[in-house]
C-alpha positions as CSV (number, residue, x, y, z in Angstrom):
1,X,-27.9,1.6,-3.8
2,X,-30.3,0.5,-6.8
3,X,-29.4,3.6,-8.9
4,X,-25.5,3.1,-8.4
5,X,-25.2,-0.7,-8.6
6,X,-25.1,-0.6,-12.3
7,X,-22.6,1.9,-12.4
8,X,-20.3,-0.1,-10.1
9,X,-21.0,-3.2,-12.0
10,X,-20.0,-1.8,-15.2
11,X,-16.7,-0.1,-13.8
12,X,-15.7,-3.6,-12.2
13,X,-16.4,-5.2,-15.6
14,X,-14.3,-2.7,-17.5
15,X,-11.6,-3.0,-15.0
16,X,-11.5,-6.8,-15.1
17,X,-12.8,-7.5,-11.5
18,X,-13.9,-11.2,-10.8
19,X,-17.8,-11.7,-11.0
20,X,-18.3,-11.6,-7.4
21,X,-16.7,-8.1,-7.0
22,X,-20.1,-6.1,-6.7
23,X,-21.7,-8.5,-4.5
24,X,-18.7,-8.1,-2.0
25,X,-18.8,-4.2,-2.4
26,X,-22.4,-4.5,-1.2
27,X,-21.4,-6.5,1.9
28,X,-22.5,-9.9,0.4
29,X,-19.8,-12.1,1.2
30,X,-19.1,-15.8,0.5
31,X,-20.4,-18.3,3.0
32,X,-16.9,-19.6,3.4
33,X,-16.0,-16.4,5.3
34,X,-18.5,-17.3,7.9
35,X,-17.2,-20.8,8.1
36,X,-13.6,-19.4,8.6
37,X,-14.7,-17.5,11.6
38,X,-16.7,-20.3,13.3
39,X,-14.2,-23.0,12.9
40,X,-11.1,-21.1,13.8
41,X,-8.8,-23.2,16.2
42,X,-7.7,-22.0,19.5
43,X,-4.3,-19.9,19.2
44,X,-1.2,-19.7,21.3
45,X,-1.5,-19.3,25.2
46,X,-2.8,-15.7,25.8
47,X,-4.7,-15.4,22.9
48,X,-7.7,-14.3,24.5
49,X,-10.5,-15.7,22.3
50,X,-8.4,-17.9,20.1
51,X,-10.5,-17.3,17.0
52,X,-11.8,-13.9,16.5
53,X,-10.7,-12.7,13.0
54,X,-8.5,-9.8,12.2
55,X,-9.8,-7.8,9.2
56,X,-7.0,-5.7,7.4
57,X,-8.0,-3.1,4.8
58,X,-5.3,-2.2,2.4
59,X,-6.7,0.3,-0.3
60,X,-4.3,-0.5,-3.2
61,X,-0.8,-1.6,-4.1
62,X,1.2,0.5,-1.8
63,X,-0.9,-0.3,1.2
64,X,-0.9,-4.0,0.4
65,X,2.8,-4.0,0.3
66,X,3.1,-2.1,3.7
67,X,0.6,-4.7,5.2
68,X,2.8,-7.7,4.1
69,X,5.0,-7.8,7.1
70,X,2.2,-7.1,9.4
71,X,0.0,-10.1,8.1
72,X,3.0,-12.2,8.5
73,X,3.6,-11.1,12.1
74,X,-0.1,-11.2,12.9
75,X,0.0,-15.1,11.7
76,X,2.9,-15.5,14.1
77,X,1.2,-13.9,17.0
78,X,-2.1,-15.4,16.5
79,X,-1.8,-18.8,14.5
80,X,-5.3,-19.6,15.3
81,X,-7.0,-16.4,14.1
82,X,-8.3,-16.1,10.3
83,X,-7.1,-13.0,8.7
84,X,-9.1,-11.2,6.1
85,X,-7.7,-8.7,3.6
86,X,-9.8,-6.2,1.9
87,X,-8.9,-3.7,-1.0
88,X,-10.5,-1.1,-2.8
89,X,-8.8,-1.2,-6.0
90,X,-8.6,-4.1,-8.8
91,X,-4.8,-3.7,-8.9
92,X,-4.5,-3.8,-5.0
93,X,-6.7,-7.0,-5.4
94,X,-4.6,-8.8,-7.6
95,X,-1.3,-7.9,-5.7
96,X,-3.0,-9.1,-2.3
97,X,-3.8,-12.3,-3.9
98,X,-0.1,-12.8,-5.2
99,X,1.6,-11.4,-2.2
100,X,-0.5,-12.1,1.0
101,X,-1.2,-15.9,0.5
102,X,-1.0,-16.4,4.2
103,X,-4.4,-14.5,4.4
104,X,-7.5,-16.7,4.8
105,X,-9.7,-14.5,2.7
106,X,-9.2,-11.7,0.2
107,X,-12.4,-9.4,-1.0
108,X,-13.4,-6.1,-1.9
109,X,-14.0,-3.4,1.0
110,X,-18.0,-3.0,1.1
111,X,-19.3,0.5,0.0
112,X,-19.7,3.0,2.7
113,X,-23.3,2.7,3.2
114,X,-25.0,1.3,6.4
115,X,-26.3,-1.9,4.9
116,X,-23.2,-3.0,3.2
117,X,-21.2,-2.3,6.4
118,X,-23.4,-4.2,8.6
119,X,-23.8,-7.1,6.3
120,X,-19.8,-7.6,6.1
121,X,-19.3,-7.1,9.8
122,X,-22.0,-9.6,10.6
123,X,-20.6,-12.3,8.3
124,X,-16.7,-11.8,9.5
125,X,-17.5,-10.7,13.1
126,X,-13.9,-9.5,13.4
127,X,-12.4,-9.1,16.8
128,X,-10.1,-6.0,15.4
129,X,-10.2,-4.2,12.2
130,X,-7.0,-2.6,11.1
131,X,-7.0,0.0,8.2
132,X,-3.7,0.7,6.6
133,X,-2.7,4.2,6.4
134,X,-5.9,6.8,6.7
135,X,-8.9,5.5,4.8
136,X,-11.6,7.2,6.6
137,X,-15.0,5.6,6.1
138,X,-17.4,7.4,8.6
139,X,-20.3,4.8,8.3
140,X,-17.9,1.9,8.7
141,X,-16.2,3.5,11.8
142,X,-19.6,4.3,13.4
143,X,-21.0,0.8,12.7
144,X,-17.7,-0.9,14.1
145,X,-17.9,1.2,17.3
146,X,-21.6,0.4,17.7
147,X,-20.7,-3.4,17.3
148,X,-17.8,-3.1,19.9
149,X,-15.2,-3.7,17.5
150,X,-12.0,-1.8,17.8
151,X,-10.5,0.0,14.8
152,X,-6.8,0.6,14.6
153,X,-5.2,2.7,11.9
154,X,-1.9,1.3,11.2
155,X,0.9,3.5,9.2
156,X,-1.7,6.3,9.7
157,X,-0.4,9.5,7.7
158,X,-2.0,12.7,6.8
159,X,-0.1,14.3,3.8
160,X,0.7,18.4,3.9
161,X,-1.7,18.4,0.9
162,X,-4.7,16.6,2.7
163,X,-4.2,18.6,5.9
164,X,-4.2,21.9,3.8
165,X,-7.4,21.0,2.2
166,X,-8.9,20.0,5.6
167,X,-7.7,23.4,7.0
168,X,-9.6,25.2,4.1
169,X,-12.9,23.5,5.0
170,X,-12.4,23.2,8.8
171,X,-15.3,25.5,9.3
172,X,-17.7,23.2,7.5
173,X,-16.0,19.7,8.3
174,X,-14.2,20.1,11.5
175,X,-17.0,18.8,13.9
176,X,-17.9,15.8,11.4
177,X,-14.1,14.7,11.1
178,X,-13.8,15.1,15.0
179,X,-16.8,12.6,15.5
180,X,-15.6,10.3,13.1
181,X,-11.9,10.2,14.0
182,X,-13.0,9.5,17.8
183,X,-14.8,6.3,16.7
184,X,-11.4,4.8,16.1
185,X,-9.6,3.0,19.0
186,X,-5.9,3.9,18.0
187,X,-3.9,5.7,15.3
188,X,-0.1,4.4,14.8
189,X,1.1,7.3,13.2
190,X,4.3,7.2,10.8
191,X,5.8,10.3,12.0
192,X,5.4,13.1,14.5
193,X,3.9,15.5,12.0
194,X,1.4,12.8,11.0
195,X,0.4,12.5,14.8
196,X,0.0,16.4,15.0
197,X,-2.2,16.5,12.1
198,X,-4.5,13.8,13.2
199,X,-4.8,15.5,16.8
200,X,-5.6,18.7,15.0
201,X,-8.2,17.2,12.9
202,X,-10.1,15.8,15.9
203,X,-8.4,12.5,16.9
204,X,-8.0,12.1,20.7
205,X,-4.4,12.7,21.8
206,X,-4.2,9.8,23.9
207,X,-5.3,7.6,21.0
208,X,-2.4,8.7,18.7
209,X,1.1,7.0,18.8
210,X,4.1,7.2,16.7
211,X,5.4,3.8,15.4
212,X,7.0,4.5,12.4
213,X,6.7,3.8,8.7
214,X,5.9,0.3,8.0
215,X,7.3,0.4,4.3
216,X,10.8,0.1,5.8
217,X,10.2,-3.2,6.9
218,X,9.2,-4.4,3.5
219,X,11.8,-7.1,2.4
220,X,13.3,-6.9,-1.0
221,X,11.2,-9.0,-3.5
222,X,12.5,-11.6,-5.4
223,X,13.4,-10.8,-9.1
224,X,10.9,-13.3,-10.4
225,X,10.7,-15.3,-13.6
226,X,10.3,-12.2,-15.6
227,X,13.2,-10.3,-14.0
228,X,15.4,-13.2,-14.5
229,X,14.6,-13.6,-18.2
230,X,15.1,-9.9,-18.6
231,X,18.5,-10.2,-16.9
232,X,19.8,-12.8,-19.3
233,X,18.5,-10.9,-22.3
234,X,20.1,-7.6,-21.3
235,X,23.6,-9.5,-20.6
236,X,23.5,-11.5,-23.9
237,X,22.4,-8.4,-26.0
238,X,24.9,-6.3,-24.0
239,X,22.1,-3.7,-23.2
240,X,23.6,-1.1,-21.0
241,X,22.9,1.1,-19.3
242,X,19.5,0.0,-17.9
243,X,17.1,2.6,-16.7
244,X,14.1,2.0,-14.6
245,X,11.2,4.6,-14.2
246,X,8.7,3.3,-12.0
247,X,5.1,4.4,-10.7
248,X,5.0,7.0,-13.9
249,X,1.8,8.9,-13.6
250,X,0.0,10.8,-16.4
251,X,1.9,13.8,-17.6
252,X,5.2,12.4,-16.7
253,X,6.0,10.2,-19.6
254,X,7.4,12.9,-21.7
255,X,9.8,14.1,-18.9
256,X,10.9,10.5,-18.6
257,X,11.5,10.1,-22.3
258,X,13.4,13.4,-22.4
259,X,15.7,12.1,-19.5
260,X,16.1,8.5,-21.5
261,X,16.9,10.7,-24.7
262,X,19.9,12.5,-23.1
263,X,21.4,9.0,-21.8
264,X,20.7,7.3,-25.1
265,X,22.6,10.0,-26.9
266,X,25.7,8.9,-25.0
267,X,25.0,5.1,-24.7
268,X,23.0,4.0,-27.9
269,X,22.3,0.5,-26.1
270,X,20.5,1.9,-23.3
271,X,17.2,0.2,-22.3
272,X,14.4,2.1,-20.6
273,X,11.8,0.1,-18.5
274,X,9.0,2.5,-18.0
275,X,6.4,1.1,-15.4
276,X,3.0,3.4,-15.5
277,X,1.4,3.7,-12.0
278,X,-2.1,2.9,-13.2
279,X,-3.1,0.0,-15.7
280,X,-5.4,2.8,-17.4
281,X,-2.0,4.6,-18.5
282,X,-0.6,1.2,-20.0
283,X,-1.9,1.9,-23.5
284,X,-1.4,5.5,-23.6
285,X,2.2,5.3,-22.4
286,X,2.9,2.9,-25.4
287,X,1.4,5.4,-27.8
288,X,3.4,8.3,-26.4
289,X,6.6,6.3,-26.8
290,X,5.7,5.1,-30.2
291,X,4.9,8.8,-31.2
292,X,8.4,9.9,-29.9
293,X,9.9,7.4,-32.7
294,X,11.3,4.8,-30.0
295,X,10.7,0.9,-30.5
296,X,8.5,-0.2,-27.8
297,X,7.5,-3.5,-26.4
298,X,4.8,-4.2,-23.7
299,X,5.6,-6.8,-21.1
300,X,2.3,-8.5,-21.6
301,X,3.0,-9.2,-25.3
302,X,6.5,-10.7,-24.6
303,X,7.1,-14.4,-25.1
304,X,9.8,-15.4,-22.6
305,X,10.8,-18.5,-24.6
306,X,12.0,-16.0,-27.2
307,X,14.7,-13.2,-27.1
308,X,13.8,-9.4,-26.5
309,X,13.8,-7.5,-29.7
310,X,17.3,-6.2,-30.4
311,X,15.9,-2.9,-31.6
312,X,13.7,-2.4,-28.4
313,X,14.3,0.9,-26.8
314,X,11.6,1.1,-24.2
315,X,9.8,-1.6,-22.4
316,X,6.4,-0.7,-21.0
317,X,5.9,-2.7,-17.7
318,X,2.2,-3.3,-18.1
319,X,1.9,-5.7,-15.2
320,X,1.1,-5.4,-11.6
321,X,3.8,-6.7,-8.7
322,X,6.8,-6.9,-11.0
323,X,8.3,-3.4,-10.8
324,X,10.1,-3.7,-7.2
325,X,12.3,-6.6,-8.3
326,X,13.3,-4.9,-11.5
327,X,15.0,-2.0,-9.8
328,X,17.9,-4.5,-8.9
329,X,18.7,-4.5,-12.7
330,X,19.0,-0.7,-12.9
331,X,21.9,1.4,-13.4
332,X,20.0,4.3,-12.6
333,X,16.0,4.9,-11.5
334,X,13.4,7.6,-11.5
335,X,10.3,7.0,-8.8
336,X,7.4,8.8,-10.4
337,X,4.2,10.6,-9.1
338,X,6.6,13.4,-8.3
339,X,7.2,15.4,-11.4
340,X,3.4,16.4,-11.3
341,X,1.3,17.0,-8.2
342,X,0.5,13.5,-7.3
343,X,2.4,13.5,-4.1
344,X,5.2,11.1,-4.9
345,X,5.6,7.5,-4.4
346,X,7.6,4.9,-2.3
347,X,11.3,5.5,-2.8
348,X,12.3,2.7,-0.5
349,X,12.0,0.2,-3.3
350,X,15.1,1.1,-5.2
351,X,16.9,1.9,-2.1
352,X,16.4,-1.7,-0.8
353,X,18.7,-2.7,-3.7
354,X,21.1,0.1,-3.1
355,X,20.0,2.1,-6.1
356,X,19.8,5.9,-5.0
357,X,16.3,7.1,-5.9
358,X,15.7,10.1,-8.3
359,X,12.4,11.9,-7.9
360,X,10.8,15.2,-8.4
361,X,9.5,17.9,-6.1
362,X,5.9,16.6,-5.4
363,X,6.8,14.3,-2.5
364,X,4.1,15.6,0.0
365,X,3.0,11.6,0.6
366,X,6.6,11.0,1.5
367,X,8.0,14.1,2.8
368,X,9.9,13.0,6.0
369,X,11.3,10.0,3.8
370,X,12.4,12.2,1.0
371,X,14.2,14.7,3.4
372,X,16.1,11.9,5.0
373,X,17.3,10.8,1.5
374,X,18.4,14.2,0.4
375,X,20.3,15.1,3.9
376,X,22.2,12.0,3.6
377,X,23.1,12.6,0.0
378,X,21.2,9.2,-0.8
379,X,18.8,10.5,-3.4
380,X,18.5,13.3,-5.8
381,X,15.7,15.6,-6.6
382,X,15.0,17.0,-10.1
383,X,12.4,19.5,-11.6
384,X,11.8,18.1,-15.1
385,X,13.2,15.9,-17.7
386,X,16.1,17.6,-18.8
387,X,17.5,17.7,-15.2
388,X,16.5,14.0,-14.9
389,X,18.8,13.2,-17.9
390,X,21.6,15.2,-16.6
391,X,21.5,13.2,-13.3
392,X,21.2,9.8,-14.9
393,X,24.2,10.6,-16.9
394,X,26.1,11.7,-14.1
395,X,25.1,8.6,-12.0
396,X,26.1,6.4,-14.8
397,X,29.5,8.1,-15.4
398,X,30.6,8.2,-11.8
399,X,30.6,4.7,-10.5
400,X,31.9,5.7,-7.2
401,X,29.5,8.5,-6.6
402,X,26.6,6.1,-7.5
403,X,27.9,3.2,-5.2
404,X,28.3,5.7,-2.5
405,X,24.8,7.1,-2.9
406,X,23.5,3.7,-3.0
407,X,24.9,2.4,0.1
408,X,23.6,5.6,1.9
409,X,20.2,4.7,0.6
410,X,20.3,1.1,1.8
411,X,21.5,2.3,5.2
412,X,18.5,4.7,5.7
413,X,16.1,1.8,4.6
414,X,17.8,-0.4,7.1
415,X,18.3,2.1,9.9
416,X,14.5,2.8,10.2
417,X,13.2,-0.8,10.4
418,X,11.1,-1.8,13.6
419,X,7.9,-0.2,12.8
420,X,6.2,-3.7,12.3
421,X,7.3,-4.9,15.9
422,X,6.2,-1.6,17.6
423,X,2.8,-1.8,15.7
424,X,2.3,-5.6,16.5
425,X,3.0,-4.9,20.3
426,X,0.1,-2.1,20.3
427,X,-2.1,-4.4,18.4
428,X,-1.8,-7.4,20.7
429,X,-2.5,-5.1,23.5
430,X,-5.5,-3.7,22.1
431,X,-7.1,-7.3,21.2
432,X,-6.3,-8.2,24.9
433,X,-8.1,-5.2,26.5
434,X,-10.9,-5.5,24.0
435,X,-11.5,-9.2,24.8
436,X,-11.1,-8.5,28.6
437,X,-13.9,-6.3,28.3
438,X,-15.9,-8.6,26.2
439,X,-15.4,-11.2,28.9
440,X,-16.3,-8.7,31.6
441,X,-19.5,-7.8,29.8
442,X,-20.6,-11.3,29.3
443,X,-19.9,-12.2,33.0
444,X,-22.1,-9.3,34.1
445,X,-24.8,-10.5,31.7
446,X,-24.7,-13.8,33.2
447,X,-24.8,-12.4,36.7
448,X,-27.7,-10.1,35.9
449,X,-29.7,-13.1,34.2
450,X,-29.0,-15.2,37.5
451,X,-30.1,-12.4,39.6
452,X,-33.4,-12.1,37.7
453,X,-34.1,-15.7,37.9
454,X,-33.6,-15.5,41.9
455,X,-35.9,-12.7,42.1
456,X,-38.6,-14.4,39.9
457,X,-38.2,-17.3,42.3
458,X,-38.7,-15.2,45.3
């Protein structure tokens, strides 16, 4: 801990983390956290303890967005319980503070060392921990089990790529994973394939259930102040068509620009909004665009009281949390992390606005979802920038096809809703069972103490 603390401090400073981030990672949480748990009001009838905190861990942006309907549902189910949300990344932290305002506290997840984990658990004293998707931290799971705190993995998934890596190392890691996964109380898997992989990796079969993908339940976000300003600018300047390339990762910028070039050759007033997935690509993406000869603007440098530059070709969205709403402005979209081996990203965000998603071949993290869209002709898969350009041109030229595909995409999004309700039902049951056991143990302790007193008196 002493050796690595300076490294985490320097990394946090470079990423713009707040001054207390390192302390939180070391499990040293503000005293207000303990106050929240001790002063929690009694909840609705049936809320067994009426105050035990619920701790939700959402690693980064995608998990935070998926957690939003779950946090809102938990607040309705347990209005008297404090809800704590932890993240791992700085971008996830910023988005959680913006989107999950109903949470009592938001902080950084402790490093998976025994001392920080124990400190955090002692301070929060959660009745339940919910881990979004599949962040498997062995020390945390073990310490939670020893403390009698159930851990539920919600929206759990194991991608094809991750499972293949596990299979290669099963001879070495199989027993370790089996012991670790069995420390969890319950896995609420996204799909049957995810459930089978979890069981194969060592999770107990009777602790794995299929509840669906929470991301289908995320409501379309508001366009926001920036989106409204940009909509006005594109209308006044007659900028058309508008292309949105979201969650673009390293190695995809050139392909997206090649697609944009194909569209711009036919429609000179085309505007491309390019949103890098990670902040560390904001500057690099701008440099790549400038090297290609296009005029670029960065969201962070825009003055919303002034018009967008008439000659702007590409707008780099170097902000967090604004992408989803901007899909509503798009005439054609691309969802990144899919033209290189990154596993793909969430294609539901454009689908919510009836925009058919275009994506690459690497969709291991969203394979079932991608297959649904392709089977329903609600999305298009491309292999490179040249194909991306052709698909964009086709969608823009053929209004009927674009609207038909957009409608099918929206229908898939709406048809698969319900995972939040199913997950909440099981979470409520686990809390009730856990607290029933706690009351039983406490009663046994009292009876044993009384028996000892009587024996001493005799």
